[in-house]
C-alpha positions as CSV (number, residue, x, y, z in Angstrom):
1,M,-5.1,14.2,30.2
2,T,-6.3,10.7,29.6
3,D,-7.4,8.7,32.7
4,I,-6.2,5.5,31.2
5,K,-3.7,3.6,33.3
6,I,-0.1,4.2,32.3
7,P,1.5,0.9,31.3
8,K,4.6,0.0,33.2
9,R,7.7,0.6,31.1
10,G,9.5,-2.5,30.0
11,F,8.2,-6.1,30.1
12,S,8.6,-8.9,32.6
13,K,11.0,-11.8,32.2
14,D,8.0,-14.0,31.8
15,E,6.8,-11.9,28.9
16,F,10.2,-12.3,27.1
17,E,10.4,-16.0,27.8
18,K,6.9,-16.4,26.2
19,R,8.1,-14.4,23.1
20,V,11.2,-16.7,22.8
21,S,9.2,-19.9,23.3
22,N,6.8,-18.8,20.6
23,A,9.7,-17.9,18.3
24,Q,11.2,-21.3,18.8
25,K,8.0,-23.1,17.8
26,I,7.9,-20.9,14.7
27,M,11.5,-21.6,13.9
28,N,10.9,-25.3,14.1
29,K,8.0,-24.9,11.7
30,H,10.2,-23.0,9.3
31,Q,13.0,-25.5,9.8
32,L,15.5,-23.0,11.2
33,D,18.2,-23.9,13.8
34,A,18.3,-20.2,14.9
35,I,17.8,-16.6,13.8
36,F,20.1,-13.8,14.3
37,V,18.8,-10.2,14.3
38,T,20.6,-6.9,14.0
39,T,18.1,-4.1,14.0
40,P,16.9,-2.1,17.0
41,H,13.3,-3.2,16.9
42,N,14.0,-6.9,16.6
43,I,16.7,-6.8,19.3
44,R,14.4,-4.9,21.6
45,Y,11.5,-7.3,20.9
46,F,13.4,-10.3,22.2
47,S,15.7,-8.7,24.8
48,G,14.2,-5.4,25.9
49,F,17.4,-3.6,25.1
50,N,17.1,0.0,24.0
51,S,19.6,2.8,23.6
52,Q,19.9,6.1,21.9
53,F,23.3,4.8,20.8
54,W,21.5,3.1,17.8
55,E,21.9,6.5,16.2
56,S,25.6,5.7,15.7
57,P,26.1,3.3,12.7
58,T,29.7,2.5,13.6
59,R,29.2,-0.8,15.4
60,P,27.0,-3.8,14.4
61,W,25.0,-5.6,17.2
62,F,23.7,-9.1,17.1
63,L,21.2,-11.2,19.0
64,V,21.0,-14.9,18.4
65,I,17.8,-16.8,19.2
66,P,18.4,-20.6,18.9
67,T,15.6,-23.2,18.7
68,E,16.9,-24.6,21.9
69,G,18.0,-22.5,24.9
70,D,18.1,-18.8,25.7
71,P,19.0,-15.9,23.4
72,I,22.7,-14.9,23.1
73,A,23.8,-11.3,22.8
74,V,26.9,-10.8,20.6
75,I,27.6,-7.1,21.0
76,P,30.2,-4.4,21.1
77,E,31.9,-4.1,24.5
78,I,30.5,-0.6,25.0
79,G,27.0,-2.2,25.1
80,G,27.8,-4.9,27.7
81,P,26.7,-3.0,30.8
82,G,23.5,-1.9,29.2
83,M,22.6,-5.4,28.0
84,K,23.2,-6.7,31.6
85,L,20.2,-4.6,32.6
86,T,17.9,-6.8,30.5
87,W,16.9,-10.4,31.1
88,I,19.7,-11.7,28.8
89,D,22.3,-13.7,30.7
90,D,24.6,-14.9,27.9
91,I,26.4,-11.7,26.7
92,R,29.5,-12.0,24.5
93,T,31.4,-8.9,23.6
94,W,34.3,-7.7,21.4
95,Q,36.2,-4.5,21.5
96,A,34.7,-2.3,18.8
97,P,35.0,-0.6,16.4
98,N,37.3,-3.1,14.7
99,P,36.9,-2.9,10.9
100,R,39.0,-6.0,10.4
101,D,36.7,-8.1,12.4
102,D,33.7,-6.3,13.9
103,G,32.2,-9.2,15.7
104,I,32.0,-11.5,12.7
105,S,34.3,-14.2,14.1
106,L,32.5,-14.1,17.5
107,L,29.1,-14.3,15.8
108,R,30.3,-17.2,13.6
109,S,31.6,-19.2,16.6
110,T,28.4,-18.6,18.4
111,L,26.3,-19.8,15.5
112,E,28.5,-22.8,14.9
113,K,27.9,-24.1,18.4
114,I,24.2,-24.1,18.4
115,T,22.3,-27.4,18.1
116,K,21.9,-28.2,14.4
117,R,18.8,-30.1,13.1
118,F,18.1,-28.3,9.8
119,G,21.4,-26.7,8.8
120,K,19.7,-23.3,8.2
121,I,19.9,-20.0,10.1
122,G,17.5,-17.2,9.4
123,A,18.5,-13.5,9.0
124,E,16.6,-10.3,8.2
125,L,16.8,-10.6,4.5
126,G,13.2,-10.1,3.4
127,R,10.0,-8.1,3.4
128,E,10.1,-4.8,5.4
129,M,13.4,-5.7,7.1
130,S,17.1,-4.9,6.6
131,L,20.5,-5.9,8.0
132,R,22.2,-3.4,10.3
133,M,25.7,-4.7,9.5
134,P,28.1,-4.2,6.6
135,I,27.0,-6.2,3.7
136,L,30.6,-7.3,3.0
137,D,30.7,-8.7,6.5
138,F,27.4,-10.5,6.0
139,L,28.8,-12.0,2.7
140,K,31.9,-13.1,4.5
141,L,29.9,-14.8,7.3
142,R,27.7,-16.6,4.8
143,E,30.7,-17.9,2.9
144,T,32.6,-19.1,6.0
145,I,29.8,-20.6,8.1
146,Q,28.8,-24.3,7.8
147,S,25.1,-23.6,8.0
148,E,23.1,-22.0,5.2
149,I,21.9,-18.5,6.0
150,V,18.5,-18.0,4.6
151,N,15.7,-15.4,4.6
152,G,14.3,-15.5,8.1
153,S,12.0,-12.5,7.7
154,P,8.8,-14.6,7.1
155,A,9.4,-16.4,10.4
156,I,10.3,-13.2,12.3
157,W,7.1,-11.5,11.1
158,E,5.1,-14.5,12.1
159,M,6.6,-14.1,15.6
160,R,5.8,-10.4,15.8
161,I,2.6,-9.9,13.8
162,V,0.3,-11.0,16.6
163,K,0.8,-8.9,19.7
164,T,0.8,-9.8,23.4
165,E,-1.7,-8.1,25.7
166,A,1.1,-6.1,27.2
167,E,2.1,-4.8,23.8
168,I,-1.4,-3.8,23.0
169,D,-1.6,-1.9,26.3
170,H,1.4,0.1,25.2
171,I,-0.1,0.9,21.8
172,N,-3.5,1.7,23.3
173,Y,-1.8,4.2,25.6
174,I,0.1,6.1,23.0
175,C,-3.0,6.2,20.7
176,K,-5.1,7.7,23.5
177,I,-2.3,10.4,24.2
178,A,-2.2,11.4,20.5
179,S,-6.0,11.3,20.2
180,E,-6.4,13.8,23.0
181,A,-3.7,16.1,21.5
182,Y,-5.4,16.0,18.1
183,E,-8.8,16.9,19.8
184,A,-7.1,19.9,21.6
185,L,-5.3,21.2,18.5
186,P,-8.0,23.3,16.9
187,N,-8.0,25.6,19.9
188,Q,-4.3,26.3,19.2
189,L,-4.5,26.9,15.5
190,S,-5.3,30.1,13.6
191,I,-5.5,31.2,10.0
192,G,-2.0,32.6,9.2
193,D,-0.1,29.9,11.1
194,T,2.4,27.9,9.0
195,E,2.4,24.2,8.6
196,R,5.6,24.0,10.7
197,E,4.0,26.0,13.5
198,A,0.9,23.8,13.6
199,V,3.0,20.6,13.7
200,C,5.2,22.0,16.4
201,K,2.2,22.7,18.6
202,L,0.9,19.2,18.2
203,R,4.4,17.7,18.8
204,I,4.8,19.6,22.0
205,D,1.4,18.7,23.3
206,I,1.9,15.0,22.6
207,A,5.2,15.1,24.5
208,K,3.6,16.9,27.5
209,R,0.9,14.2,27.6
210,G,3.4,11.5,28.0
211,A,4.8,10.4,24.7
212,D,8.5,9.5,24.6
213,S,9.2,10.6,21.0
214,T,7.5,11.5,17.7
215,P,9.8,10.1,15.0
216,F,7.2,10.8,12.3
217,M,4.9,13.8,12.0
218,A,3.9,14.8,8.5
219,G,2.0,18.1,8.1
220,I,0.8,19.1,4.7
221,S,-1.8,21.6,3.5
222,G,-3.4,22.7,0.3
223,P,-6.6,24.3,-1.0
224,S,-9.4,21.7,-0.5
225,G,-6.9,18.9,-0.1
226,V,-3.3,17.8,-0.4
227,S,-1.2,16.4,-3.2
228,Q,0.8,14.0,-1.0
229,I,1.0,12.8,2.6
230,V,4.7,12.1,3.4
231,C,6.7,15.3,2.9
232,G,6.2,18.1,5.3
233,P,5.8,20.3,7.1
234,Q,7.0,23.4,5.3
235,D,6.7,27.1,5.9
236,R,3.5,27.4,3.8
237,I,1.0,29.8,5.5
238,L,-2.5,28.3,6.2
239,E,-5.2,30.2,4.4
240,I,-9.0,30.2,4.1
241,G,-10.1,27.2,2.2
242,D,-7.1,25.1,3.1
243,I,-7.2,21.5,4.4
244,L,-4.4,20.7,6.9
245,F,-3.5,17.0,7.1
246,I,-1.3,15.9,10.0
247,D,-0.2,12.3,10.5
248,T,1.7,11.2,13.6
249,G,3.8,8.3,14.5
250,S,4.5,8.9,18.2
251,T,5.9,6.3,20.7
252,Y,5.5,5.1,24.2
253,D,8.2,2.7,25.4
254,G,9.1,1.9,21.8
255,Y,5.6,1.2,20.5
256,F,4.0,3.4,17.9
257,C,0.6,4.9,17.1
258,D,0.0,5.9,13.5
259,F,-3.0,7.9,12.5
260,D,-4.0,11.2,11.0
261,R,-6.5,14.0,11.4
262,N,-7.7,16.7,8.9
263,Y,-8.6,20.3,9.7
264,A,-10.3,22.9,7.5
265,F,-9.5,26.6,7.6
266,G,-12.2,29.2,7.3
267,K,-14.7,27.3,5.3
268,V,-15.4,23.9,3.8
269,S,-16.6,23.4,0.2
270,S,-19.5,21.0,-0.4
271,E,-17.2,18.8,-2.3
272,V,-14.7,18.5,0.5
273,S,-17.6,17.7,2.9
274,R,-18.8,15.0,0.6
275,V,-15.4,13.4,0.3
276,H,-14.8,13.6,4.1
277,E,-18.1,11.9,4.7
278,A,-17.3,9.1,2.2
279,L,-13.9,8.5,3.9
280,W,-15.5,8.5,7.3
281,L,-17.9,5.8,6.1
282,A,-15.1,3.9,4.4
283,T,-13.2,3.9,7.7
284,E,-16.3,2.5,9.5
285,A,-16.5,-0.2,6.9
286,G,-12.9,-1.1,7.2
287,I,-13.2,-1.4,11.0
288,K,-16.2,-3.7,10.8
289,A,-14.5,-5.9,8.2
290,A,-11.4,-6.4,10.3
291,V,-12.4,-9.6,12.2
292,P,-10.6,-12.8,13.0
293,G,-10.6,-15.1,10.0
294,A,-11.1,-12.4,7.4
295,K,-8.3,-11.5,5.0
296,T,-6.6,-8.2,4.5
297,D,-8.0,-8.2,1.0
298,D,-11.5,-8.2,2.5
299,V,-10.8,-5.1,4.5
300,W,-9.4,-3.4,1.4
301,K,-12.6,-4.3,-0.6
302,A,-14.9,-3.0,2.1
303,M,-13.2,0.4,2.1
304,N,-12.4,0.6,-1.6
305,S,-16.0,0.0,-2.7
306,I,-17.1,3.1,-0.9
307,I,-14.2,5.1,-2.1
308,E,-14.8,4.1,-5.7
309,N,-18.5,4.9,-5.5
310,A,-17.5,8.3,-4.1
311,G,-15.7,9.1,-7.4
312,A,-12.0,8.4,-6.5
313,I,-9.7,9.0,-9.4
314,G,-6.6,7.6,-7.6
315,N,-4.8,6.8,-4.4
316,N,-1.0,6.9,-4.6
317,V,-0.5,5.3,-1.2
318,G,-0.8,1.8,-2.7
319,R,-2.8,0.3,0.3
320,L,-5.5,1.2,2.8
321,G,-3.7,0.4,6.0
322,H,-1.1,-1.9,7.6
323,G,0.2,-3.5,10.8
324,L,1.6,-1.5,13.7
325,G,3.8,-2.1,16.6
326,L,7.5,-1.5,17.4
327,Q,7.7,0.0,13.9
328,L,5.6,2.7,12.4
329,T,4.5,0.4,9.6
330,E,4.6,-3.4,9.8
331,P,3.0,-6.2,7.8
332,P,0.3,-7.0,6.7
333,S,-1.0,-4.5,4.1
334,H,-4.6,-4.0,3.3
335,R,-4.3,-4.4,-0.4
336,L,-5.4,-6.9,-3.1
337,G,-3.1,-9.9,-3.2
338,D,-1.8,-9.6,0.4
339,N,-4.1,-12.4,1.6
340,T,-3.0,-12.3,5.2
341,I,-5.6,-13.9,7.5
342,I,-6.5,-11.6,10.3
343,A,-6.0,-13.0,13.7
344,E,-6.9,-12.1,17.3
345,N,-4.4,-9.6,18.9
346,M,-3.1,-8.2,15.6
347,V,-2.9,-4.4,15.6
348,L,-3.8,-2.7,12.4
349,T,-4.4,0.7,10.9
350,I,-7.5,1.4,8.8
351,E,-6.4,4.1,6.3
352,P,-8.8,4.9,3.4
353,G,-7.7,7.8,1.2
354,M,-8.8,9.1,-2.2
355,E,-7.7,11.7,-4.7
356,Y,-11.0,13.2,-5.8
357,A,-9.6,15.8,-8.1
358,P,-6.2,16.3,-9.7
359,G,-3.7,17.1,-6.9
360,K,-6.4,17.0,-4.2
361,M,-6.4,14.1,-1.8
362,I,-7.9,13.5,1.6
363,V,-6.9,10.6,3.9
364,H,-8.4,9.2,7.1
365,E,-6.8,6.8,9.5
366,E,-7.6,4.9,12.8
367,N,-5.8,2.2,14.8
368,I,-7.5,-0.9,16.0
369,A,-6.7,-4.1,17.9
370,I,-8.4,-7.4,16.8
371,T,-10.3,-9.2,19.5
372,K,-12.1,-12.6,19.3
373,D,-15.3,-10.7,18.6
374,G,-14.1,-8.1,16.1
375,S,-12.2,-4.9,16.3
376,K,-11.4,-2.6,19.2
377,L,-10.8,1.0,18.4
378,L,-7.5,2.2,20.0
379,T,-7.6,5.7,18.7
380,K,-10.5,8.1,19.6
381,R,-12.7,8.2,16.5
382,A,-12.2,11.2,14.2
383,P,-15.2,13.6,14.2
384,R,-17.7,12.9,11.5
385,E,-17.8,16.6,10.7
386,L,-14.5,18.2,9.6
387,P,-13.2,20.6,12.3
388,I,-13.1,24.2,11.0
389,I,-10.5,26.6,12.2
390,S,-11.7,30.2,12.1
């Protein structure tokens, strides 16, 4: 087991107050009087509220963050006692479900009473966000409220893209847990296992080491590489000459790791070894390029030049890494045209991959935090030589 200190679950009131204060500065910059959020990760970010009840889509939940004052929870009555366990004091409830008016009039009255300077309210309408409420209810709210409801996603991502030290501690911990489970996995694998069995062994070990959940664990195999990296595991039997790719998004107290490892079965061809080495070097280049002031485009170029020189014929992922936090994937993206300026305390994945022959792809991935001096590796670095399962 890792000897790293286990981060305390939850966050202090002071931490949440700092998040809200930062959010209010950003809202003023974007000329928003408030934002209202509806999704589990955004509500949790500002309030600390978490519940398995999110699995039920029946009731909408709202959290209003005004540019002046404290957040206001506008939630179904069933959630009132749970929200009282957080730092939120202003909790307004309605009896739900109520299809005729599922909190919309209460949300409208709450938004109408906030201080108005700009006449605009931000909502989760843009990039990598969604509304967790009926669209017809949203349209009704937009038509009947005095303020203009606009895309608040750019402001919300600006609030969340740079992590606090406490957030980084959480991500670091889950990265170390998963890293140790990956390192131990070869001793549990054998030729003749199925993809599903291999993934199950890793999932159980990560849980035993302290992870709360593993919402994402793709396991795919194929002779000398894989054709895709998002669908699996299946019941395919692992044979001599196969590469097993496993990518995990496990969580601790809501925060994700997201990285993969590759395992060879029986033997490794010279071509697979060559590609694995190229990707290991591309990962090194990406880590070194990710420094404050650089752009995500620069990180992409550093990795892509090595991949192209190694003879890549494609990469259907569309980018070479992304942000990480309360969600498995967050902005920014390491791709041409993203142009995000990397800042201290961002948490990023470095994810070079290449298709080196038709239907044969290998992908590497690590997680890093940006410091004032460069990058800090949160995951334990993948071995330079591909592990071989006999």
